[in-house]
N, C-alpha and C positions, 0 to 999 in steps of 0.2 A: 540456198545462197547463190548469188549470181556468179557465173564462171569468171567474170572480170575481177572478182575479189577472192579467187581461190588462194592466191599467194598471201594476200593481206587485205582485210576490209578496212578502208580508211575511216577514221573516227571523225565525226562532225564535219563531213565533207562540205555540205552546203554552207555551214557557218564559216568554214575556212575560206571558201570562195567569196562569200559576201564580205568577209573581213578584208580580203585582198583588194576589193573594189577594182576588178580587172579591167584595164583599158585594152582594146583589141590590138593596138600597135605597141604595147608596152613590153618591157623586159622584166621577167620575173625569175625568182630563184626558189627552188624547192631544195632545201639543204639536207633533207633526209628522204631520199627517193624511195627506198624500201621496195615495195611491190609496185610502185608507180601509180597507185590509185589517185592520189591528189594531183600528181603531174598530168595524168591523162585528162582529168577534169579541167585543169588549167588550160591545156592545149586546146580543148574543145571550145573554150571561150576566147581564145586568141585568134586574131585575123592572120592573113598571110604574111604580114610584116612583123607580127609579134615574135618574141623569142622566150624560151625557157631554158634556164641553166639548172641542171640537177646534180646535186652532190650525193655521193654515197661511197663509203670505203669498202663495202662488202661486194666481192665479185659476183655474187648471186644477183645483186641489184643491177649490175651492168647487163646481165643476161635478160632481165626483165625490161630494161630500157631499150634493148635491141628490138624487142617485140613491138614496141610502139612505132618504129620505122617512120619517124617524122623529122624532116630536115630543119624544123624550127627548134628541135631539142638538142642541146649540147650536154652530154653526160660527162661529169668530172669524177673520176674514181679517186676520191680523196676525202679526208675528214673535213667537216665544215668549219673547223677551227682555222682553216686556211682560206676562208671565204674571199677576203680582199685580194690575196695573192693570186688566186686562180682567175678571178674576174679580170684583174689587170693583165694577166697572161693572155687572155682572150680579147683584150682591147675594150673591156667594159668598165667604165668609171662609176656609173650610177645605174640603179635599177628602180623599177616602179613598185616592186613588192617582194617580200621575202617570207617564205613559209617554213616553219620548223616544227615538225611533229617529233617530239623527243622520245617517244616510246619505241621499244624494240618491235620488230615486225612479227606478225603471227607466224610467218615462215621460220624465222630464227628460233622462236619458242618451240615450234613443233618438230624441229629436226633434232633427234636425240644426240647426234654427233657434235652439235654446237654447245651442249651442256648448259643451256640457259634455263631449262625447266626442271622442276623437281618431280615432274610426272614421269620422266623417262630416265632409265639408266644410260650412261654414256660417259665420255671423258669429261672431267671437270675443266671446262674450257672458258666459255663466256666471252670470247673475243669477238667484237663486232667486225673487226678486220682479221679474218682467219690467218692472214700472213704476218700478223704482228708476233713478236717473239714472246711477249709477256702474257701469260694466261692465269686463270683462277688457280691452277695447281701451284704456281709460284707463291701466290698470296697465302694460300692455306698451308703450304708446307714450309715456307721460308720466312714469312713475316714473324717478328717477335710477338710475344704475348701482349705487350703494351700496344703495339701497332694494331693487332687484331681487335683488341678491346675498343680502341678508338674507332675503327672502321665499323664494327658491329653497332656501336652506340650512336655514332654520328650519321652514318648512311643508312642503317637499317632501323634505327630507333628501337633497338632491342633492350629490354629492361634488365635482363641478366647478362649483359654483354661481357662483363668481367669474368663471370663464371664460365661462360661459353668459350671465351678466348683461352682460359686455362685448360679447359677440357680438350680443345683442339690441339693445343701444344702437347698435352699428355698422350692423346691418341696417336699422333703422328710419330711419337718416339717408338711405338710398337711396330707400326708399319705406315708407309706413306699413304696419304689420302689422294688417290688418283681419279676416282670416279664419283659421279653424282651419288650413287648408292653408298659409297664409303663415307661421304660427307653427311648424308642423311642419317646414317647409323650413329654418327656422333651427335647430330642435332636432336635426334629422337628423344633422348633422355631429358632434354631441357625445354621441350616444347610444351606450352600449356595444354592440358587435356581439352579436347574438343576444338582446339584452335591450331592444330599442328600445321595444316597447310598454309595458314596465314603466317605463322612463325617461319616456316621454311622459306616462304616467298620474301619475307623481310630480310632474312639472312642472305639469300641469293641476290637480292637487290643490292645489298651493301657490297658484296664481293664484286658484282658486275660493275658497279659505279667505280670502284677502285681500279679494276682491270682496265677499264676504258677511259679513265680520267674524266668522267662525264661532267663533273662540276667545273673543273678547270676549263674543259672544252667549251662549256656553255658560257662561262665568263669571257673567254677570249672571243667567242663569236659575237656576243652582245656588244662588246666594246667596239667592234668593227662596223656594226650595223649603221650608226649615224653617219659614218664616212661614205657609205655606198648607197644609202637610201636617198632617192631624189625627193625634192620638195613635193609634198602631196602624196608621197609613196606610203606604203603600209607594211608594217611588221606584224606577222601573225604567228604566235608561238603557242603550241599545245604541250602542256606538261602533265605528268602522271603521278607525281608525288610532291609533297610539300617542300622539299629541299629545292627542287628545280623551280617550282612556282614562286617561291620566296625570292630567288635571285632575279627572275624575270620581273616580278612585281616591283622590287626595289630599284632595278635599273630604269624601268619606265618612270617610276615615281620620282627618283632622285638623281638619276644619271650615274649612280654608283651602287655597289652591292651592299654597303653597310653605311649607316648614318644618314643624315639629312642632306638635302641638296644645297650646294653652295650658292651664295647670292652675290650679285654685283653691288656697286656702291649705292644703287637706288633701291635695293631690296628685291630686285627681280631674281627669281630662281634661275640658276645656270644649269639647265638640263636639256639634253639634245632631243628627247622624245616626250610626247604627251599621250596619255591614254585616251583611246576612242570610246572604250566601254567603262562604265562606272565600276562594274563588278566583272569577274571572269565569267565567260559564257560556259555553261555546262550542258551535257548531253540530255536529251529528252528521255523520258521513261520508255518510250517506244524504241529508241535507238539502243538503250541499255539492254532491253529485252532481247534484241537481235544480236548485239555485240557487247557482252559483259565487260570487256576491257575499257569501254567508254565510261564506265561508272566513275573512275577516279580522274578523268580528264578535265583539265581547266584550260580554257582558251583565252588568251589575252591579246588585244589588238592595240597597236600604237602607230603614231605617225610623227614625222619630224615636228619639233616644236619651233614655230616660226617667230615666237615672241622675242 
């Protein structure tokens, strides 16, 4: 593996760059900087007058951004739900392209202390912003059984979500669930034989989404995109599970997250974006072999609807 990708190997890098249709003197935004793989490649395609704004709420990402040492890069240590606010703070009203890679970085997964992975024991944390007050421990130890049932079923698509929620509530009455291993011990009894790791991953995904308000953040972000994307600009979004992809697809298709697009008096659909690709772009077999996390990635590309 190339040393440039030790922190995080970017998924579908060339497809993302092609989707952005980068103009050398344009202004671009990478709302999920992570290890900087996508940002570095964008900077390589920008001319001396181009600019890149990168968002990430993880302090580790700021350290990676410093390594790029490029005066065309503005790093914003904030959640991308505040896209419009921070662009305006820096005097930017419109941009030529926005990239959102919605997956967590390989670095976050591989650090046991972050609690994202079922492969390592560590604190049950899962905060993308380690300075946030609310962690996975609160979800697992303080949420009511009905709330847990909803999270496991909706965000993890767990079939035995009700049973699992009751088991979590019973287990924590004996002792608090503080570590990844504590949580795995509860999950173990309910995981389908031979599919334990997939089951663990689904449950951890559900809790992570709740801890970081990921669906709400995505909705808030997408509604701001039409306001800041210049005519002819591009939105490129890469999602890793069906819940995210559905929100992105619906917003591009209808300008809202549920229901059909509204129409004017002449029957024209009132939607701010239009899809550039008929179907989502998926990783090649070659890339999946090199980077298994690309298997579930779906890339959607849109531009302002000028009709």
